[in-house]
C-alpha positions in Angstrom: -62.5 3.6 5.6 -60.5 3.3 8.8 -57.1 3.6 7.1 -56.5 7.0 5.5 -52.8 7.5 4.8 -53.6 11.0 3.6 -54.0 12.2 7.2 -50.2 12.2 7.5 -49.8 14.3 4.3 -52.4 17.0 5.1 -50.1 19.9 6.0 -46.5 20.9 5.5 -45.9 20.6 9.2 -47.3 17.1 9.3 -45.3 16.0 6.3 -42.2 17.3 7.9 -42.9 15.6 11.2 -43.4 12.1 9.7 -40.6 12.3 7.0 -38.6 9.1 7.0 -35.5 10.5 5.4 -33.9 13.9 6.2 -31.1 15.8 4.8 -28.4 17.2 7.0 -25.4 19.3 5.9 -23.1 17.0 8.0 -24.1 14.1 5.7 -22.9 15.9 2.5 -19.4 16.0 1.0 -18.5 18.6 -1.6 -16.2 17.6 -4.5 -13.8 20.3 -5.5 -11.4 20.6 -8.5 -8.2 22.5 -8.0 -6.1 23.5 -11.0 -2.7 25.0 -11.5 -2.7 28.7 -12.4 -3.7 32.0 -10.9 -7.4 32.2 -12.0 -10.3 29.9 -11.4 -12.0 28.6 -14.5 -15.8 27.9 -14.9 -16.9 24.6 -16.4 -19.1 24.8 -19.4 -20.7 21.4 -18.8 -21.3 22.1 -15.1 -22.8 25.5 -14.7 -21.8 27.1 -11.4 -18.9 24.8 -10.8 -15.3 26.0 -11.0 -11.8 24.6 -11.4 -10.4 26.4 -8.4 -6.9 27.6 -7.8 -5.1 27.1 -4.5 -6.2 30.6 -3.6 -9.8 30.5 -4.6 -10.3 27.1 -3.0 -9.7 28.8 0.4 -13.0 30.6 0.3 -14.9 27.6 -1.0 -13.7 25.3 1.9 -14.3 28.0 4.5 -17.9 28.4 3.3 -18.2 24.6 3.4 -17.1 24.6 7.0 -19.4 27.5 7.9 -22.3 25.6 6.4 -21.6 22.5 8.5 -20.8 20.2 5.6 -19.2 16.9 6.5 -16.1 17.2 4.3 -14.6 18.1 0.9 -13.1 15.7 -1.7 -10.2 17.2 -3.6 -9.3 16.5 -7.3 -6.1 17.8 -8.8 -6.0 19.3 -12.3 -2.3 19.5 -13.4 -0.8 21.3 -16.4 1.7 18.6 -17.3 0.9 14.9 -17.6 2.9 11.8 -18.5 2.5 8.0 -18.9 2.8 7.2 -15.2 1.2 10.2 -13.7 4.3 11.6 -12.0 2.4 14.6 -10.8 0.3 12.5 -8.5 3.3 11.7 -6.2 5.1 15.0 -6.6 5.2 16.8 -3.2 4.6 20.1 -5.1 2.1 18.6 -7.4 -1.3 20.4 -7.5 -3.3 17.8 -5.6 -0.8 17.5 -2.7 -0.2 21.2 -2.7 -4.0 21.9 -2.5 -4.4 19.3 0.2 -1.9 21.1 2.4 -3.7 24.5 1.7 -7.1 23.1 2.6 -5.9 21.2 5.7 -4.4 24.5 7.0 -7.6 26.3 6.3 -10.3 23.9 7.6 -8.6 20.7 8.7 -10.2 21.0 12.2 -13.7 21.6 10.8 -14.0 19.3 7.8 -12.8 15.9 6.9 -10.3 16.7 4.1 -10.4 13.9 1.5 -8.4 13.3 -1.7 -9.0 11.3 -4.8 -6.5 8.6 -5.2 -6.5 7.8 -8.9 -4.1 8.4 -11.8 -6.6 9.5 -14.5 -6.1 13.2 -13.9 -2.3 12.8 -14.1 -1.7 10.5 -17.0 -1.4 11.6 -20.6 -3.5 8.7 -21.8 -6.2 9.4 -19.3 -6.5 5.9 -17.8 -6.7 5.2 -14.1 -3.5 3.2 -14.1 -0.2 2.7 -16.0 -0.2 0.8 -19.3 1.7 -2.3 -20.3 3.5 -2.8 -23.6 0.3 -3.6 -25.4 -1.5 -0.5 -24.2 -3.7 -2.3 -21.5 -4.0 -1.1 -18.0 -1.5 -3.1 -15.9 -3.3 -3.8 -12.6 -0.3 -4.8 -10.4 2.0 -2.1 -11.8 -0.7 0.4 -11.0 -0.9 -0.8 -7.4 2.7 0.3 -6.9 1.8 3.8 -8.1 -1.2 3.8 -5.8 0.9 2.9 -2.8 3.2 5.9 -3.5 0.2 8.2 -4.0 -1.3 7.1 -0.7 1.9 8.0 1.1 2.1 11.4 -0.6 -1.5 12.2 0.1 -1.3 11.1 3.7 1.9 13.1 4.2 0.1 16.2 2.8 -2.6 15.8 5.5 -5.4 13.9 3.8 -7.6 12.2 6.4 -9.5 10.0 4.0 -8.2 8.6 0.7 -10.8 8.0 -2.0 -9.7 4.9 -4.0 -11.6 5.4 -7.3 -9.4 3.5 -9.7 -11.2 0.1 -9.6 -7.9 -1.9 -9.6 -8.1 -5.4 -8.1 -6.5 -5.4 -4.7 -6.2 -1.7 -4.4 -7.5 -1.4 -0.8 -5.1 -4.1 0.5 -2.2 -2.5 -1.3 -2.9 1.0 0.0 -3.7 -0.2 3.5 -0.3 -2.0 3.7 1.5 1.1 2.3 -0.1 3.4 4.8 0.5 1.1 7.8 4.1 0.5 6.9 4.8 4.2 6.9 3.0 5.0 10.2 -0.3 6.2 8.8 -2.5 3.7 10.5 -5.1 6.4 11.2 -5.5 7.5 7.6 -8.9 6.1 6.5 -9.8 4.4 3.2 -12.9 5.2 1.2 -13.2 2.4 -1.4 -15.1 3.2 -4.6 -16.3 -0.4 -4.4 -19.2 -0.5 -6.9 -18.1 2.0 -9.6 -19.7 1.6 -12.9 -18.5 2.4 -16.5 -21.1 5.1 -16.8 -22.0 7.6 -19.5 -22.8 10.0 -16.6 -19.2 10.9 -16.0 -19.0 13.0 -19.2 -18.8 16.5 -17.6 -16.2 15.3 -15.1 -13.8 14.8 -18.1 -13.9 18.5 -18.6 -13.6 19.2 -14.9 -10.3 17.3 -14.6 -9.0 18.0 -18.1 -9.1 14.3 -19.1 -7.2 13.1 -22.1 -8.7 9.7 -22.0 -8.2 7.5 -25.1 -10.5 4.5 -25.3 -12.7 3.6 -22.4 -12.5 2.1 -18.9 -14.7 -0.9 -19.4 -12.0 -3.4 -18.5 -11.8 -2.1 -14.9 -15.0 -0.2 -14.1 -18.1 -2.4 -13.8 -20.7 -3.2 -16.4 -23.9 -1.2 -15.8 -25.9 -4.4 -16.5 -24.5 -6.1 -13.4 -26.1 -5.9 -9.9 -24.6 -8.8 -8.0 -21.1 -7.8 -9.1 -21.5 -4.6 -7.0 -21.9 -6.7 -3.9 -19.0 -8.9 -4.9 -16.7 -6.0 -5.3 -17.9 -4.5 -2.0 -17.2 -7.7 -0.1 -13.7 -7.9 -1.4 -13.0 -4.3 -0.3 -14.4 -5.0 3.1 -12.2 -8.1 3.5 -9.2 -5.9 2.5 -9.9 -3.3 5.2 -12.0 -0.6 3.6 -13.3 1.9 6.2 -16.1 3.2 4.0 -17.5 1.8 0.8 -18.9 3.8 -2.2 -21.5 3.3 -4.9 -20.9 5.5 -8.0 -22.9 6.9 -9.8 -25.8 7.2 -7.5 -29.2 7.8 -9.1 -29.0 5.1 -11.8 -27.7 2.6 -9.3 -30.1 2.9 -6.3 -30.7 -0.8 -6.4 -27.0 -1.5 -6.0 -26.8 1.1 -3.3 -29.7 -0.5 -1.4 -28.0 -3.9 -1.7 -24.7 -2.6 -0.4 -26.3 -0.7 2.5 -28.2 -3.8 3.6 -25.0 -5.9 4.0 -22.3 -3.4 4.9 -21.0 -3.2 8.4 -19.2 0.1 7.6 -20.6 3.4 6.3 -21.9 3.4 2.8 -21.6 6.5 0.6 -22.8 7.4 -2.8 -21.6 10.0 -5.4 -24.1 12.1 -7.3 -21.8 12.5 -10.3 -21.2 15.3 -12.8 -23.7 14.0 -15.4 -26.5 13.8 -12.8 -25.7 17.4 -11.9 -25.6 18.6 -15.5 -28.9 17.0 -16.4 -30.7 18.8 -13.6 -29.1 22.1 -14.5 -29.9 21.7 -18.2 -33.5 20.7 -17.6 -34.1 23.5 -15.2 -32.5 26.0 -17.5 -35.0 25.0 -20.1 -37.9 25.4 -17.7 -38.7 21.7 -17.8 -38.3 21.0 -14.1 -38.4 22.8 -10.8 -34.7 23.1 -10.0 -34.8 23.2 -6.2 -37.3 20.5 -5.9 -35.3 18.3 -8.3 -32.1 18.9 -6.3 -33.7 17.9 -3.0 -35.6 15.0 -4.4 -32.6 13.5 -6.1 -30.3 13.8 -3.0 -33.1 12.6 -0.7 -33.6 9.5 -2.9 -30.0 8.6 -2.6 -30.1 8.9 1.2 -33.4 7.0 1.2 -31.8 4.1 -0.7 -29.2 3.7 2.0 -26.4 6.2 1.6 -25.1 7.5 4.9 -23.3 10.3 3.1 -23.7 11.8 -0.4 -21.0 13.4 -2.4 -22.8 16.1 -4.4 -21.9 19.4 -6.1 -25.1 20.7 -4.6 -23.9 20.4 -1.0 -23.4 24.1 -0.3 -26.8 25.0 -1.9 -28.6 22.3 0.0 -27.0 23.4 3.3 -27.9 27.1 2.7 -31.5 26.2 1.9 -31.8 24.1 5.0 -30.4 26.9 7.1 -33.0 29.3 5.8 -35.9 26.9 6.5 -37.9 27.5 9.7 
């Protein structure tokens, strides 16, 4: 036999040398939840993850900066909610307040990003405002997104994560930002976002009060081409970065998007993916560290330029300790 692929797997040093995909802390973004109140709160469904306060988040983002992560994505967890998500555009609302805190701490070292969606702020838990029949009103929601975009940009967010899956949301937000002098504020479009069962723990993380489901605006998990269609629409509307979410169950969609996108492609390793690894490892069914690295490496291998993952600090610490 002249062809022996095992030659390149013979030693750890050789495997490291010929690895096609590598993890780098700069390619990771850490999602963070910030709640109102004076004490951080652990999440039962996501062991090791907290709802931070505006004080405790300071240490978290400084660690992220020290580890060389690419950025942090902030989610607000308000005490009070209403039908239109008023807290999302309140200057002193928890997300805008937390953004100013984080920008002051690490704005020169990390890309400070904010989730632009209403689900954390509405009492019905949907990503938009409802019409008289209780359905999500797409165009009325876009008006709220425009106001949210201005509030977040004014608070210092450098990158707005449009996760609501409303038709035309990228164009609406881009127009609002440009009209108010925020031409340099970038847009991350959650372009291929699916109505997934893997968001379950996230509901606890943001204190969701969702009634019903989001299948009328998030994509059907059965559809692959639709992910490309949504991505092309967002690109036409001016998205600076496009996202596939969740990641691990949609690697085919991620690869499709990465093959055609002229802009960076990101993917989100969501709460349910995190929780499954933690639960299986706690029961001794899998090697936790190997599962973490294999899962995130697979997302990068499929085409993600950047991965949003709750494991970002742990991965960065492990990489730092390796020879």
